[in-house]
N, C-alpha and C positions, 0 to 999 in steps of 0.2 A: 504494500500500500504506500502511495506517495504521501509524505507528510505535508506537502503543499496543499493537498485537498483537506487534510485534517486541520491545517492552519486556518483555512478559510472557514471551517466549521466552528472554530473555537468560541468566538464571542460575538461582538457586534460586527456585522458585515459593514465594511466601510467602502464608501464610494471613493475609490482612489482615482477615479477620473475626477474625483473630488477636487483635485487641484484645479481642474477646469470647470467643475460643476457645483460649486458650493456657495458662493457668497457674492454680495454686492455692497457698494459703499453707501454711507450716508452722504447726502449732498452737503458740501461745505457751507458754512454760514457766509453771508455776504461779507466781502472784504472791507467794506467801509472805506476809511481813509488810510488803511494800512499800506505801507510801501514794501512789505515783505513779499518775496517772490511766491508765485503759486506753488502748491505742493507738487512734488514730482509724481510721475505715474507710479513709481515703486511705492512711495509712501501712501498714496491713495489706495493702491492695491492691498497693502497691508492692513488697511483700516476698513475694508469693505465688509459690510454685513447685509444679509438679505433676510426678509421675513421667513423664508423656508428654513433658514439655518437652525431655528429653534427645534426643528423636527429631525435634524440630522445628528450625527455624532462626530465630534472633532477627533483628530488623530490622538490628542491627549486623552480624551475620554475613552477611546478604544483601547489605548494602552492601559488605562486604569482597570478595565474589565479583564484584559488579557493577563495583567500582572496578578490580580486577585485570583483568577481562575488557576493560574500557574502555581500559586501557593497551595491551593487546595489539591491540585494534581500532585504536587510534591509529597504531601502528606499521604495521599492514596498510594502513590508509587512506593514510598518508604514502607508502608504497611505490607506491601507485597515483597519487600526485601530488595527493592530496586532503587538506584540513585536517580534523581531527577533534578537537573540544574535549571533553576528559574531564569527567565530572560533578563538580561541586564536592562536597567531603566534608561530611558532616553531623557537627556537634559531638556528642560523646558525651553531654553533658548534655541535649541536645535530643531524645534518643530516650526515649520513654515506656516504662515497664514494660509488658510484653506483655499483662497481664491486667487493666488498668484497666477497670472497668465489667463485669467478668465476672459479678458477682453483683448489680450495681446501682450506685447512685451512690456517689462518694467525697465526703467532706465538703469538701475544698479546692475541688473542681470545682463542687460543688453551689451554693456561695455565689455564684459569678460566672456560671457557665455552665449551671446546671441539669443537664439531660441532654444538652445540646449538647457536641460535642467542643471541646476548647480550641483556640484559633487555633494554626496551625503556627508554630513559632519560626523566626527568620531563616534559619538554615542549612538547614532543611527546605524553606522557601519557595524558596531559591536552587536547591536540587536539583530540586524539582518544576518550576520555571521552565525549567531546562535540559532536562528531559525534554520539556516542551511545545515548546521551540524546535526540538527534533529533528523534531517533527511537521511543521514548515514547511521542512525541508531540501529542496533541489531533488531531483527524481525521480532524477536521475543519481547523486546522493550516497546516497540511500536504497537504490537497487539495489546499489551497491557495498558498502554497509554491511551490508545484510540480505538481499540476493538477492530474487528475485521472490516467494518464499514467506514472507519474514520470518524464515527460519531458516538462510539461507545467507550468501553474501558473506563479509565480514570477521568477522562474528559467528561463523560456523561455523569459520573459520580460527582465531579466538581461542580458542574452546572446545576445539578439537583441540590447540592448543598448551598449553592449561591442563591438561587432564586426559586427553588421548588419546581413547580410545574409551569411557571411563567414562560411563555414562548419567547424566543428571541425577537427583538424589535423588527418591525416590518419596514425595511428601507426601500422596498420596491416603490411605495407611494412617493417618497421623497425623490428617489432617482428619476422616476418618470416625470414628476411635476417640475423639478428643477431644469431638466432637459427641455421640457415643453416651454417653460418660461424664457429660457435663453434663446431658443429658436424664434419664439414669437416676438421677443424684444428686438431681434435683428431687423424685423420688418415694420417696427413702429415708425410712423412718419418722421418723428423728431430724430430718431436714431439714424434713419436713412439720410436725412439732411446732414447730420453731424458726420456721418461716414463719408459723404460726398466731399465735405470740407476737408476731412482727413486725407482723402484720396488726392485732392488737389495739392495739399501740402506735400504729400509723398511724391507726387509727380514732379513738383518743383525741385525736389531733392534728387530726382533721377530714378525713382522706383515706381513700379506699376503693380499694385495689388488691389483687389476690389475692396477689401476691408481688413481690419487688424487680425481677425481670426484666420483669414486666408493667408495673410503674410506669415503668421506663426507656424502654420502646418504645411508650408510649401515642401514639396518633394525634394527640393534642392538642399534642404537642411538635414536630410537623413544621412549624415556623415558621422564618423567616429568622433570627430572634434569639430567645434564651430570654425567655419571658414571666415576669412576676412570679409567676404561678401555678405555672409550671414550677419556678422557683427555690425557691419555698416547699415544693413537693412533694419536690424532691430533698433539700433540707435536712432535712426531717422523715424522709425515707427513710434518709439517712445516719446521723442521730441514732438512729433505731430499730434500724438494723443494729448500731450500736455497743452500745446498751444491751441488746439481746437476744442478742448474740454469734452471730447467724445466719450470719455469714461464716465464723467459726471452725468451726461445726458443719458447714456445707455443704462447706467445704474438706476437712475430715477424711473426710466421706462420699465425696467425689469422688476423693480420694487412694486410698482403699480400692478403689473401683471401677476406677480406672485401673491399679492394680497387678495386678488380676485380668485386665484386658484385655491387659496387656503379657505376662503369662504365657501367655495363649491365642494371642498373635500374635508370639511371640518371634522366629522366623526372619525373618519379613517386616520387622519393625521393625529388627532388627539389620542386615539388608542395606541398608535405607534409611539408617540411621545411618552405615554404612561408606561409602556413596556420598557422603553429606553431608560427612563428615570428610575424604574425599579431595579434594573440590572446595575445601573451606575451607583445607586445608593447602597445596594448590597455589596458591591465591589469595594466601595470606600470603607465600609465597616470592616471587611476582611483585612484591607491594607492597614487600617488604623490599629487593629488588634495586633497584626504582625509587626508593625513598626514599634509598637509599645512594648514588645517583649524584650 
């Protein structure tokens, strides 16, 4: 059995397209008479929050559940006479805001990485390595940990101890609705106008992409390392986003659309959030008890 499947079954399923599918910014307050420069695209992206975010799980929250579950799995495995190394924790500062890249490039990233993701920081590398090491565990240990299906064994025991019969949160609703909102917002009249202004800005800089998302996912950037052309495009993209305020306009449009979708799906979303909150509260109790020992 592949532990990558077991890993996916462990706790809260996370939309890791989440980097591109999770949040949107609050519109900045009027500048008044301030002479300060406008916030960079990177800073804006780091502050983006969308109404649907309340029904998702952040990377940090997912780690909380994984870590608590891991502690309970360790106890179960130890009772079976087997060692179980818990996952190393990820430093809070190493967790990126969930929405970086939602509307295109950020200036800080564009200079060094173009549209490529930033390298994982050390604590993230350590956690990923620990997951990979579980792939190489002896078959006997894998069966004890995850059962023959990847959803049994000590994993199932740990989940039952954590939340009883509470089902895992339903992230299908969030994933579906946040994708719908992003796509619908692309076609909002004000966003189309802002994108046209962005396109004109890019054309003056010598680049031709229909919108920031198309620029970010160009086939040309599927290289091992960012190329000079990619970095130049991303820098121009970020600068044009800032000068045209396309991110602010897009965020406002998507916020309006998400609020409407929440009203139309209230019961389903509230049920999903209630489940998520129960898992998270139970996980924090386990971690607090373990940290206090």
